[in-house]
Structures are given as structure tokens and as C-alpha cells.
Backbone of each chain as nested JSON, in Angstrom:
{
  "chains": [
    {"id": "A", "residues": [
      {"number": 1, "name": "UNK", "atoms": {"N": [0.813, -1.184, 0.015], "CA": [-0.015, 0.001, -0.01], "C": [0.806, 1.226, -0.003]}},
      {"number": 2, "name": "UNK", "atoms": {"N": [2.004, 1.114, -0.739], "CA": [2.853, 2.236, -0.757], "C": [2.204, 3.278, -1.641]}},
      {"number": 3, "name": "UNK", "atoms": {"N": [2.499, 4.569, -1.399], "CA": [1.964, 5.622, -2.254], "C": [0.633, 6.068, -1.84]}},
      {"number": 4, "name": "UNK", "atoms": {"N": [-0.149, 5.222, -1.152], "CA": [-1.548, 5.669, -0.713], "C": [-1.385, 6.209, 0.678]}},
      {"number": 5, "name": "UNK", "atoms": {"N": [-2.031, 7.432, 0.922], "CA": [-1.923, 7.907, 2.317], "C": [-2.879, 7.129, 3.19]}},
      {"number": 6, "name": "UNK", "atoms": {"N": [-2.31, 6.436, 4.159], "CA": [-3.1, 5.564, 5.055], "C": [-3.515, 6.311, 6.268]}},
      {"number": 7, "name": "UNK", "atoms": {"N": [-4.845, 6.307, 6.588], "CA": [-5.364, 6.886, 7.776], "C": [-5.66, 5.824, 8.838]}},
      {"number": 8, "name": "UNK", "atoms": {"N": [-5.075, 5.875, 10.022], "CA": [-5.281, 4.845, 10.96], "C": [-6.584, 5.071, 11.777]}},
      {"number": 9, "name": "UNK", "atoms": {"N": [-7.552, 4.174, 11.653], "CA": [-8.828, 4.361, 12.369], "C": [-8.711, 3.442, 13.653]}},
      {"number": 10, "name": "UNK", "atoms": {"N": [-8.695, 4.054, 14.824], "CA": [-8.449, 3.295, 16.067], "C": [-9.778, 2.735, 16.637]}},
      {"number": 11, "name": "UNK", "atoms": {"N": [-10.839, 3.174, 16.095], "CA": [-12.17, 2.818, 16.624], "C": [-12.623, 1.413, 16.236]}},
      {"number": 12, "name": "UNK", "atoms": {"N": [-13.742, 0.977, 16.754], "CA": [-14.293, -0.323, 16.415], "C": [-14.532, -0.389, 14.942]}},
      {"number": 13, "name": "UNK", "atoms": {"N": [-14.241, -1.551, 14.326], "CA": [-14.412, -1.648, 12.882], "C": [-15.641, -2.436, 12.423]}},
      {"number": 14, "name": "UNK", "atoms": {"N": [-16.074, -3.345, 13.245], "CA": [-17.23, -4.189, 12.913], "C": [-18.147, -4.381, 14.138]}},
      {"number": 15, "name": "UNK", "atoms": {"N": [-19.331, -4.923, 13.884], "CA": [-20.302, -5.166, 14.943], "C": [-19.766, -6.221, 15.902]}},
      {"number": 16, "name": "UNK", "atoms": {"N": [-20.354, -6.319, 17.117], "CA": [-19.998, -7.36, 18.082], "C": [-21.061, -8.363, 18.115]}},
      {"number": 17, "name": "UNK", "atoms": {"N": [-20.698, -9.682, 17.928], "CA": [-21.693, -10.767, 17.898], "C": [-22.082, -11.021, 19.358]}},
      {"number": 18, "name": "UNK", "atoms": {"N": [-23.344, -11.013, 19.636], "CA": [-23.818, -11.256, 21.023], "C": [-23.366, -12.632, 21.586]}},
      {"number": 19, "name": "UNK", "atoms": {"N": [-23.188, -12.694, 22.937], "CA": [-22.827, -14.038, 23.523], "C": [-23.931, -15.051, 23.193]}},
      {"number": 20, "name": "UNK", "atoms": {"N": [-25.164, -14.599, 23.251], "CA": [-26.288, -15.475, 22.877], "C": [-27.386, -14.585, 22.353]}},
      {"number": 21, "name": "UNK", "atoms": {"N": [-28.211, -15.106, 21.501], "CA": [-29.319, -14.272, 20.914], "C": [-30.447, -14.081, 21.918]}}
    ]},
    {"id": "B", "residues": [
      {"number": 1, "name": "UNK", "atoms": {"N": [2.584, -17.62, 37.644], "CA": [1.891, -17.856, 36.352], "C": [2.201, -16.746, 35.384]}},
      {"number": 2, "name": "UNK", "atoms": {"N": [2.324, -17.047, 34.132], "CA": [2.595, -15.983, 33.128], "C": [1.667, -16.091, 32.011]}},
      {"number": 3, "name": "UNK", "atoms": {"N": [1.498, -15.074, 31.255], "CA": [0.684, -15.119, 30.042], "C": [1.381, -14.457, 28.931]}},
      {"number": 4, "name": "UNK", "atoms": {"N": [1.554, -15.061, 27.808], "CA": [2.269, -14.418, 26.685], "C": [1.239, -14.022, 25.648]}},
      {"number": 5, "name": "UNK", "atoms": {"N": [1.215, -12.692, 25.333], "CA": [0.256, -12.324, 24.35], "C": [1.002, -12.039, 23.041]}},
      {"number": 6, "name": "UNK", "atoms": {"N": [0.628, -12.732, 21.96], "CA": [1.236, -12.532, 20.7], "C": [0.476, -11.417, 20.014]}},
      {"number": 7, "name": "UNK", "atoms": {"N": [0.991, -10.244, 20.043], "CA": [0.266, -8.974, 19.716], "C": [-0.192, -8.975, 18.25]}},
      {"number": 8, "name": "UNK", "atoms": {"N": [0.527, -9.665, 17.369], "CA": [0.131, -9.59, 15.95], "C": [-0.736, -10.912, 15.578]}},
      {"number": 9, "name": "UNK", "atoms": {"N": [-1.164, -11.599, 16.518], "CA": [-1.908, -12.856, 16.263], "C": [-3.148, -12.581, 15.4]}},
      {"number": 10, "name": "UNK", "atoms": {"N": [-3.957, -11.561, 15.79], "CA": [-5.218, -11.341, 15.075], "C": [-4.962, -10.995, 13.653]}},
      {"number": 11, "name": "UNK", "atoms": {"N": [-3.973, -10.192, 13.381], "CA": [-3.662, -9.858, 11.929], "C": [-3.047, -11.102, 11.183]}},
      {"number": 12, "name": "UNK", "atoms": {"N": [-2.306, -11.886, 11.912], "CA": [-1.775, -13.102, 11.245], "C": [-2.928, -14.068, 10.935]}},
      {"number": 13, "name": "UNK", "atoms": {"N": [-3.899, -14.163, 11.806], "CA": [-5.031, -15.088, 11.514], "C": [-5.771, -14.59, 10.362]}},
      {"number": 14, "name": "UNK", "atoms": {"N": [-5.996, -13.194, 10.327], "CA": [-6.853, -12.6, 9.191], "C": [-6.064, -12.835, 7.873]}},
      {"number": 15, "name": "UNK", "atoms": {"N": [-4.754, -12.67, 7.879], "CA": [-3.982, -12.896, 6.689], "C": [-4.112, -14.345, 6.202]}},
      {"number": 16, "name": "UNK", "atoms": {"N": [-4.161, -15.286, 7.096], "CA": [-4.339, -16.653, 6.725], "C": [-5.7, -16.968, 6.171]}},
      {"number": 17, "name": "UNK", "atoms": {"N": [-6.7, -16.353, 6.825], "CA": [-8.089, -16.5, 6.264], "C": [-8.204, -15.943, 4.885]}},
      {"number": 18, "name": "UNK", "atoms": {"N": [-7.495, -14.811, 4.569], "CA": [-7.52, -14.24, 3.279], "C": [-6.818, -15.166, 2.278]}},
      {"number": 19, "name": "UNK", "atoms": {"N": [-5.701, -15.828, 2.714], "CA": [-5.037, -16.801, 1.912], "C": [-5.982, -17.958, 1.558]}},
      {"number": 20, "name": "UNK", "atoms": {"N": [-6.741, -18.406, 2.55], "CA": [-7.668, -19.52, 2.303], "C": [-8.69, -19.091, 1.286]}},
      {"number": 21, "name": "UNK", "atoms": {"N": [-9.179, -17.797, 1.453], "CA": [-10.168, -17.337, 0.469], "C": [-9.606, -17.28, -0.94]}},
      {"number": 22, "name": "UNK", "atoms": {"N": [-8.393, -16.767, -1.052], "CA": [-7.848, -16.638, -2.479], "C": [-7.559, -18.026, -3.034]}},
      {"number": 23, "name": "UNK", "atoms": {"N": [-7.335, -19.026, -2.187], "CA": [-7.135, -20.374, -2.705], "C": [-8.441, -21.248, -2.709]}},
      {"number": 24, "name": "UNK", "atoms": {"N": [-9.576, -20.487, -2.358], "CA": [-10.872, -21.134, -2.354], "C": [-10.903, -22.454, -1.484]}},
      {"number": 25, "name": "UNK", "atoms": {"N": [-10.212, -22.341, -0.374], "CA": [-10.176, -23.409, 0.607], "C": [-11.191, -23.204, 1.707]}},
      {"number": 26, "name": "UNK", "atoms": {"N": [-12.112, -24.113, 1.809], "CA": [-13.22, -24.104, 2.811], "C": [-14.147, -22.862, 2.683]}},
      {"number": 27, "name": "UNK", "atoms": {"N": [-14.11, -22.219, 1.505], "CA": [-15.123, -21.163, 1.256], "C": [-16.442, -21.968, 1.129]}},
      {"number": 28, "name": "UNK", "atoms": {"N": [-17.481, -21.35, 1.641], "CA": [-18.749, -22.139, 1.707], "C": [-19.995, -21.328, 1.202]}},
      {"number": 29, "name": "UNK", "atoms": {"N": [-19.7, -20.245, 0.525], "CA": [-20.835, -19.437, -0.026], "C": [-20.347, -18.61, -1.158]}},
      {"number": 30, "name": "UNK", "atoms": {"N": [-21.249, -18.417, -2.176], "CA": [-20.968, -17.462, -3.317], "C": [-21.907, -16.316, -3.183]}},
      {"number": 31, "name": "UNK", "atoms": {"N": [-21.397, -15.161, -3.194], "CA": [-22.239, -13.922, -3.153], "C": [-22.343, -13.376, -4.516]}},
      {"number": 32, "name": "UNK", "atoms": {"N": [-23.627, -13.257, -5.044], "CA": [-23.821, -12.754, -6.332], "C": [-24.249, -11.337, -6.316]}},
      {"number": 33, "name": "UNK", "atoms": {"N": [-23.416, -10.513, -6.961], "CA": [-23.718, -9.044, -6.993], "C": [-23.832, -8.645, -8.454]}},
      {"number": 34, "name": "UNK", "atoms": {"N": [-25.126, -8.445, -8.896], "CA": [-25.331, -8.278, -10.295], "C": [-24.699, -9.535, -11.003]}},
      {"number": 35, "name": "UNK", "atoms": {"N": [-23.867, -9.347, -12.01], "CA": [-23.361, -10.508, -12.721], "C": [-21.988, -10.964, -12.13]}},
      {"number": 36, "name": "UNK", "atoms": {"N": [-21.545, -10.303, -11.061], "CA": [-20.222, -10.79, -10.507], "C": [-20.451, -11.811, -9.37]}},
      {"number": 37, "name": "UNK", "atoms": {"N": [-19.496, -12.665, -9.163], "CA": [-19.549, -13.683, -8.122], "C": [-18.371, -13.548, -7.223]}},
      {"number": 38, "name": "UNK", "atoms": {"N": [-18.571, -13.729, -5.912], "CA": [-17.516, -13.661, -4.894], "C": [-17.657, -14.873, -4.011]}},
      {"number": 39, "name": "UNK", "atoms": {"N": [-16.532, -15.645, -3.896], "CA": [-16.521, -16.762, -2.968], "C": [-16.004, -16.217, -1.644]}},
      {"number": 40, "name": "UNK", "atoms": {"N": [-16.641, -16.776, -0.538], "CA": [-16.181, -16.256, 0.758], "C": [-16.529, -17.362, 1.852]}},
      {"number": 41, "name": "UNK", "atoms": {"N": [-16.103, -17.101, 3.088], "CA": [-16.457, -17.954, 4.28], "C": [-17.585, -17.265, 4.97]}},
      {"number": 42, "name": "UNK", "atoms": {"N": [-18.666, -17.996, 5.179], "CA": [-19.842, -17.477, 5.913], "C": [-19.475, -16.839, 7.286]}},
      {"number": 43, "name": "UNK", "atoms": {"N": [-18.571, -17.483, 7.944], "CA": [-18.19, -17.054, 9.316], "C": [-17.519, -15.678, 9.267]}},
      {"number": 44, "name": "UNK", "atoms": {"N": [-16.719, -15.466, 8.26], "CA": [-16.029, -14.17, 8.146], "C": [-17.098, -13.083, 7.746]}},
      {"number": 45, "name": "UNK", "atoms": {"N": [-17.988, -13.439, 6.823], "CA": [-19.068, -12.518, 6.462], "C": [-19.944, -12.117, 7.692]}},
      {"number": 46, "name": "UNK", "atoms": {"N": [-20.238, -13.073, 8.439], "CA": [-21.116, -12.902, 9.654], "C": [-20.375, -12.034, 10.678]}},
      {"number": 47, "name": "UNK", "atoms": {"N": [-19.139, -12.257, 10.768], "CA": [-18.349, -11.605, 11.81], "C": [-18.312, -10.057, 11.499]}},
      {"number": 48, "name": "UNK", "atoms": {"N": [-18.42, -9.745, 10.204], "CA": [-18.131, -8.385, 9.733], "C": [-19.465, -7.589, 9.312]}},
      {"number": 49, "name": "UNK", "atoms": {"N": [-20.487, -8.341, 9.059], "CA": [-21.67, -7.622, 8.466], "C": [-22.932, -8.084, 9.197]}},
      {"number": 50, "name": "UNK", "atoms": {"N": [-23.749, -7.077, 9.66], "CA": [-24.983, -7.385, 10.317], "C": [-25.961, -8.138, 9.408]}},
      {"number": 51, "name": "UNK", "atoms": {"N": [-25.969, -7.688, 8.149], "CA": [-26.892, -8.342, 7.24], "C": [-26.546, -9.885, 7.094]}},
      {"number": 52, "name": "UNK", "atoms": {"N": [-25.249, -10.179, 6.907], "CA": [-24.887, -11.618, 6.828], "C": [-25.104, -12.354, 8.051]}},
      {"number": 53, "name": "UNK", "atoms": {"N": [-24.863, -11.633, 9.212], "CA": [-25.157, -12.29, 10.546], "C": [-26.594, -12.728, 10.597]}},
      {"number": 54, "name": "UNK", "atoms": {"N": [-27.523, -11.76, 10.189], "CA": [-28.946, -12.101, 10.193], "C": [-29.277, -13.216, 9.259]}},
      {"number": 55, "name": "UNK", "atoms": {"N": [-28.701, -13.218, 7.996], "CA": [-29.021, -14.23, 7.054], "C": [-28.548, -15.693, 7.58]}},
      {"number": 56, "name": "UNK", "atoms": {"N": [-27.292, -15.748, 8.042], "CA": [-26.693, -17.036, 8.359], "C": [-27.057, -17.564, 9.76]}},
      {"number": 57, "name": "UNK", "atoms": {"N": [-27.728, -16.694, 10.564], "CA": [-28.251, -17.231, 11.806], "C": [-29.737, -17.683, 11.67]}},
      {"number": 58, "name": "UNK", "atoms": {"N": [-30.277, -17.383, 10.42], "CA": [-31.651, -17.845, 10.168], "C": [-31.611, -19.215, 9.702]}},
      {"number": 59, "name": "UNK", "atoms": {"N": [-32.238, -20.148, 10.491], "CA": [-32.155, -21.61, 10.243], "C": [-32.612, -21.928, 8.783]}},
      {"number": 60, "name": "UNK", "atoms": {"N": [-33.506, -21.091, 8.204], "CA": [-33.924, -21.404, 6.825], "C": [-32.879, -21.051, 5.771]}},
      {"number": 61, "name": "UNK", "atoms": {"N": [-31.99, -20.119, 6.129], "CA": [-31.061, -19.615, 5.087], "C": [-29.586, -20.04, 5.362]}},
      {"number": 62, "name": "UNK", "atoms": {"N": [-29.286, -20.473, 6.531], "CA": [-27.881, -20.742, 6.934], "C": [-27.224, -21.772, 6.042]}},
      {"number": 63, "name": "UNK", "atoms": {"N": [-28.001, -22.662, 5.393], "CA": [-27.39, -23.697, 4.575], "C": [-27.303, -23.345, 3.123]}},
      {"number": 64, "name": "UNK", "atoms": {"N": [-27.804, -22.084, 2.765], "CA": [-27.675, -21.726, 1.342], "C": [-26.204, -21.62, 0.959]}},
      {"number": 65, "name": "UNK", "atoms": {"N": [-25.851, -22.019, -0.268], "CA": [-24.45, -21.839, -0.702], "C": [-24.281, -20.748, -1.767]}},
      {"number": 66, "name": "UNK", "atoms": {"N": [-25.431, -20.011, -2.025], "CA": [-25.33, -18.842, -2.9], "C": [-26.377, -17.818, -2.431]}},
      {"number": 67, "name": "UNK", "atoms": {"N": [-25.873, -16.557, -2.414], "CA": [-26.807, -15.513, -1.939], "C": [-26.745, -14.434, -2.955]}},
      {"number": 68, "name": "UNK", "atoms": {"N": [-27.938, -13.924, -3.464], "CA": [-27.938, -12.849, -4.433], "C": [-28.229, -11.584, -3.679]}},
      {"number": 69, "name": "UNK", "atoms": {"N": [-27.448, -10.53, -3.878], "CA": [-27.669, -9.247, -3.194], "C": [-28.63, -8.434, -4.093]}},
      {"number": 70, "name": "UNK", "atoms": {"N": [-29.233, -7.414, -3.422], "CA": [-30.05, -6.499, -4.126], "C": [-29.347, -5.904, -5.383]}},
      {"number": 71, "name": "UNK", "atoms": {"N": [-29.961, -5.865, -6.523], "CA": [-29.37, -5.42, -7.761], "C": [-28.841, -3.961, -7.598]}},
      {"number": 72, "name": "UNK", "atoms": {"N": [-29.319, -3.173, -6.607], "CA": [-28.816, -1.782, -6.459], "C": [-27.339, -1.813, -5.931]}},
      {"number": 73, "name": "UNK", "atoms": {"N": [-26.888, -2.934, -5.392], "CA": [-25.526, -2.989, -4.819], "C": [-24.493, -2.933, -5.904]}},
      {"number": 74, "name": "UNK", "atoms": {"N": [-23.49, -2.064, -5.696], "CA": [-22.434, -1.884, -6.677], "C": [-21.397, -2.972, -6.478]}},
      {"number": 75, "name": "UNK", "atoms": {"N": [-21.106, -3.819, -7.498], "CA": [-20.064, -4.888, -7.34], "C": [-18.69, -4.367, -6.902]}},
      {"number": 76, "name": "UNK", "atoms": {"N": [-18.323, -3.23, -7.399], "CA": [-17.03, -2.68, -6.983], "C": [-17.026, -2.298, -5.515]}},
      {"number": 77, "name": "UNK", "atoms": {"N": [-18.099, -1.701, -5.135], "CA": [-18.21, -1.316, -3.695], "C": [-18.226, -2.612, -2.86]}},
      {"number": 78, "name": "UNK", "atoms": {"N": [-18.871, -3.63, -3.239], "CA": [-18.873, -4.876, -2.463], "C": [-17.492, -5.47, -2.425]}},
      {"number": 79, "name": "UNK", "atoms": {"N": [-16.843, -5.54, -3.566], "CA": [-15.49, -6.112, -3.668], "C": [-14.551, -5.354, -2.589]}},
      {"number": 80, "name": "UNK", "atoms": {"N": [-14.668, -4.055, -2.587], "CA": [-13.752, -3.247, -1.614], "C": [-14.166, -3.628, -0.128]}},
      {"number": 81, "name": "UNK", "atoms": {"N": [-15.468, -3.786, 0.127], "CA": [-15.86, -4.135, 1.486], "C": [-15.473, -5.542, 1.836]}},
      {"number": 82, "name": "UNK", "atoms": {"N": [-15.53, -6.463, 0.888], "CA": [-15.085, -7.843, 1.114], "C": [-13.621, -7.854, 1.38]}},
      {"number": 83, "name": "UNK", "atoms": {"N": [-12.838, -7.18, 0.674], "CA": [-11.421, -6.977, 0.865], "C": [-11.101, -6.413, 2.315]}},
      {"number": 84, "name": "UNK", "atoms": {"N": [-11.968, -5.456, 2.72], "CA": [-11.805, -4.866, 4.048], "C": [-12.061, -5.91, 5.075]}},
      {"number": 85, "name": "UNK", "atoms": {"N": [-13.092, -6.788, 4.947], "CA": [-13.418, -7.787, 5.869], "C": [-12.202, -8.727, 6.111]}},
      {"number": 86, "name": "UNK", "atoms": {"N": [-11.453, -8.97, 5.056], "CA": [-10.348, -9.96, 5.124], "C": [-8.969, -9.315, 5.289]}},
      {"number": 87, "name": "UNK", "atoms": {"N": [-8.922, -7.982, 5.33], "CA": [-7.577, -7.35, 5.465], "C": [-7.523, -6.215, 6.456]}},
      {"number": 88, "name": "UNK", "atoms": {"N": [-8.666, -5.668, 6.886], "CA": [-8.837, -4.511, 7.811], "C": [-8.482, -3.182, 7.023]}},
      {"number": 89, "name": "UNK", "atoms": {"N": [-8.231, -3.271, 5.726], "CA": [-7.918, -2.089, 5.018], "C": [-9.041, -1.737, 4.035]}},
      {"number": 90, "name": "UNK", "atoms": {"N": [-9.512, -0.471, 4.12], "CA": [-10.68, 0.015, 3.287], "C": [-10.092, 0.949, 2.299]}},
      {"number": 91, "name": "UNK", "atoms": {"N": [-10.135, 0.5, 1.021], "CA": [-9.546, 1.353, -0.087], "C": [-10.662, 2.366, -0.489]}},
      {"number": 92, "name": "UNK", "atoms": {"N": [-10.351, 3.687, -0.331], "CA": [-11.371, 4.726, -0.634], "C": [-10.93, 5.488, -1.907]}},
      {"number": 93, "name": "UNK", "atoms": {"N": [-11.383, 4.962, -2.986], "CA": [-11.162, 5.708, -4.303], "C": [-12.244, 6.788, -4.324]}},
      {"number": 94, "name": "UNK", "atoms": {"N": [-11.797, 8.013, -4.735], "CA": [-12.703, 9.174, -4.766], "C": [-14.009, 8.84, -5.431]}},
      {"number": 95, "name": "UNK", "atoms": {"N": [-13.852, 8.166, -6.606], "CA": [-15.029, 7.888, -7.453], "C": [-15.994, 6.83, -6.897]}},
      {"number": 96, "name": "UNK", "atoms": {"N": [-15.493, 6.149, -5.88], "CA": [-16.359, 5.009, -5.363], "C": [-16.851, 5.227, -3.944]}},
      {"number": 97, "name": "UNK", "atoms": {"N": [-16.464, 6.281, -3.277], "CA": [-16.685, 6.372, -1.841], "C": [-18.17, 6.315, -1.563]}},
      {"number": 98, "name": "UNK", "atoms": {"N": [-19.03, 6.969, -2.403], "CA": [-20.491, 6.943, -2.134], "C": [-20.983, 5.51, -2.308]}},
      {"number": 99, "name": "UNK", "atoms": {"N": [-20.492, 4.808, -3.335], "CA": [-20.943, 3.482, -3.596], "C": [-20.493, 2.574, -2.415]}},
      {"number": 100, "name": "UNK", "atoms": {"N": [-19.32, 2.812, -1.875], "CA": [-18.804, 2.022, -0.769], "C": [-19.689, 2.212, 0.451]}},
      {"number": 101, "name": "UNK", "atoms": {"N": [-20.011, 3.531, 0.695], "CA": [-20.799, 3.887, 1.901], "C": [-22.217, 3.311, 1.766]}},
      {"number": 102, "name": "UNK", "atoms": {"N": [-22.783, 3.375, 0.573], "CA": [-24.134, 2.8, 0.365], "C": [-24.112, 1.299, 0.522]}},
      {"number": 103, "name": "UNK", "atoms": {"N": [-23.04, 0.644, 0.104], "CA": [-22.966, -0.754, 0.206], "C": [-22.802, -1.16, 1.638]}},
      {"number": 104, "name": "UNK", "atoms": {"N": [-22.03, -0.361, 2.389], "CA": [-21.798, -0.628, 3.834], "C": [-23.093, -0.454, 4.574]}},
      {"number": 105, "name": "UNK", "atoms": {"N": [-23.904, 0.466, 4.161], "CA": [-25.237, 0.667, 4.77], "C": [-26.085, -0.557, 4.541]}},
      {"number": 106, "name": "UNK", "atoms": {"N": [-26.093, -1.035, 3.284], "CA": [-26.871, -2.257, 2.897], "C": [-26.405, -3.472, 3.673]}},
      {"number": 107, "name": "UNK", "atoms": {"N": [-25.066, -3.598, 3.853], "CA": [-24.476, -4.717, 4.538], "C": [-24.591, -4.627, 6.052]}},
      {"number": 108, "name": "UNK", "atoms": {"N": [-25.071, -3.503, 6.487], "CA": [-25.217, -3.171, 7.969], "C": [-23.781, -3.203, 8.614]}},
      {"number": 109, "name": "UNK", "atoms": {"N": [-22.927, -2.435, 8.039], "CA": [-21.56, -2.359, 8.555], "C": [-21.448, -0.916, 9.171]}},
      {"number": 110, "name": "UNK", "atoms": {"N": [-22.096, -0.68, 10.268], "CA": [-22.341, 0.753, 10.743], "C": [-21.064, 1.489, 11.046]}},
      {"number": 111, "name": "UNK", "atoms": {"N": [-20.056, 0.728, 11.565], "CA": [-18.752, 1.448, 11.912], "C": [-18.079, 1.964, 10.649]}},
      {"number": 112, "name": "UNK", "atoms": {"N": [-18.166, 1.142, 9.643], "CA": [-17.55, 1.606, 8.307], "C": [-18.332, 2.783, 7.775]}},
      {"number": 113, "name": "UNK", "atoms": {"N": [-19.649, 2.724, 7.833], "CA": [-20.497, 3.839, 7.429], "C": [-20.1, 5.146, 8.099]}},
      {"number": 114, "name": "UNK", "atoms": {"N": [-19.94, 5.054, 9.431], "CA": [-19.618, 6.249, 10.222], "C": [-18.211, 6.818, 9.811]}},
      {"number": 115, "name": "UNK", "atoms": {"N": [-17.28, 5.854, 9.597], "CA": [-15.917, 6.259, 9.183], "C": [-15.93, 6.895, 7.816]}},
      {"number": 116, "name": "UNK", "atoms": {"N": [-16.751, 6.311, 6.897], "CA": [-16.823, 6.905, 5.54], "C": [-17.411, 8.323, 5.576]}},
      {"number": 117, "name": "UNK", "atoms": {"N": [-18.438, 8.445, 6.464], "CA": [-19.092, 9.777, 6.634], "C": [-18.135, 10.79, 7.076]}},
      {"number": 118, "name": "UNK", "atoms": {"N": [-17.369, 10.427, 8.138], "CA": [-16.409, 11.448, 8.665], "C": [-15.316, 11.72, 7.643]}},
      {"number": 119, "name": "UNK", "atoms": {"N": [-14.927, 10.684, 6.839], "CA": [-13.836, 10.902, 5.85], "C": [-14.373, 11.877, 4.748]}},
      {"number": 120, "name": "UNK", "atoms": {"N": [-15.656, 11.686, 4.362], "CA": [-16.264, 12.579, 3.319], "C": [-16.364, 13.985, 3.825]}},
      {"number": 121, "name": "UNK", "atoms": {"N": [-16.867, 14.172, 5.103], "CA": [-16.981, 15.504, 5.698], "C": [-15.626, 16.171, 5.833]}},
      {"number": 122, "name": "UNK", "atoms": {"N": [-14.577, 15.383, 6.223], "CA": [-13.224, 16.005, 6.408], "C": [-12.596, 16.378, 5.064]}},
      {"number": 123, "name": "UNK", "atoms": {"N": [-12.909, 15.639, 4.044], "CA": [-12.178, 15.897, 2.731], "C": [-13.047, 16.877, 1.922]}},
      {"number": 124, "name": "UNK", "atoms": {"N": [-14.326, 17.194, 2.298], "CA": [-15.125, 18.059, 1.586], "C": [-16.004, 18.876, 2.497]}},
      {"number": 125, "name": "UNK", "atoms": {"N": [-15.438, 19.856, 3.296], "CA": [-16.232, 20.534, 4.341], "C": [-17.395, 21.242, 3.805]}},
      {"number": 126, "name": "UNK", "atoms": {"N": [-17.318, 21.613, 2.485], "CA": [-18.393, 22.505, 1.88], "C": [-19.78, 21.927, 2.092]}}
    ]}
  ]
}
């Protein structure tokens, strides 16, 4: 990914799957 | 007692999952987006997308081996989000950012939607 300016996102990226539904 | 944490383990696991995807090893579903097809692992799709979590936890749909998405979904946007799922890197091409955000909304990937929103606002305050 050289040449692309990379922005670091420190926050959550995806949903959290519940322990049980 | 001690505990050793391998700090790069999560990214090493993800890299191997992406290797399995590219070699079509244990992929168990084909996602049809308009005329394009994408092979993937249901578990990775469920872990990253609320829509796929809902589909594959539904006892009537969890055994499907092909899923057609709504024709409004942009295949390029989907490809970029699938790549994100398996790499943690979201490629934001200027011409595609709206398609990516709309696809993320459709796939119920809220954190990606929020991040795209902030990126658009920061790069175009007007």
C-alpha cells in the first residue's frame, strides 16, 4: 500500500456478535 | 503464572483467512452481486456484516451456498468491502466512496459507514 496515504482508524471496525441471541 | 500475548496474532489469523479465500479453501458461499460472483467464508461475512449475521443465523437460510444481493448494490463497492473484511484495509477511491458507503449501509456495517461519513466530511467541508 505504498503511495496511498493511510489513515489509522483506532475505533471499532465491525459489529460485536452477542454471547447469545 | 505468566501469560504471553502474541500482539500480531489477530492480523496473522486474518492474513491466513484471506489466503484460504484466495485459494478457495473451505469457502462455503458464493455472493452474487449483479453478474459478479464472490467466494467467501460465511463465518467471516457474519463476523463483519450485520446483514450476513442475520441471514446465516436464520435456520432457513444458513445452509444456502449462494446469496444474491439487491441489484442496487455496486459490485465494485462490495469487492472493496469484502477486501476490508479480510484485510482491515478499506480502499477509498474518490469515485467510489459513495458506492462504498451505500454498500456498507446495505450490509449493515455501521462502523464503516460512520468512518466513511467522517472521511467525506473531512475531505469536503463545503
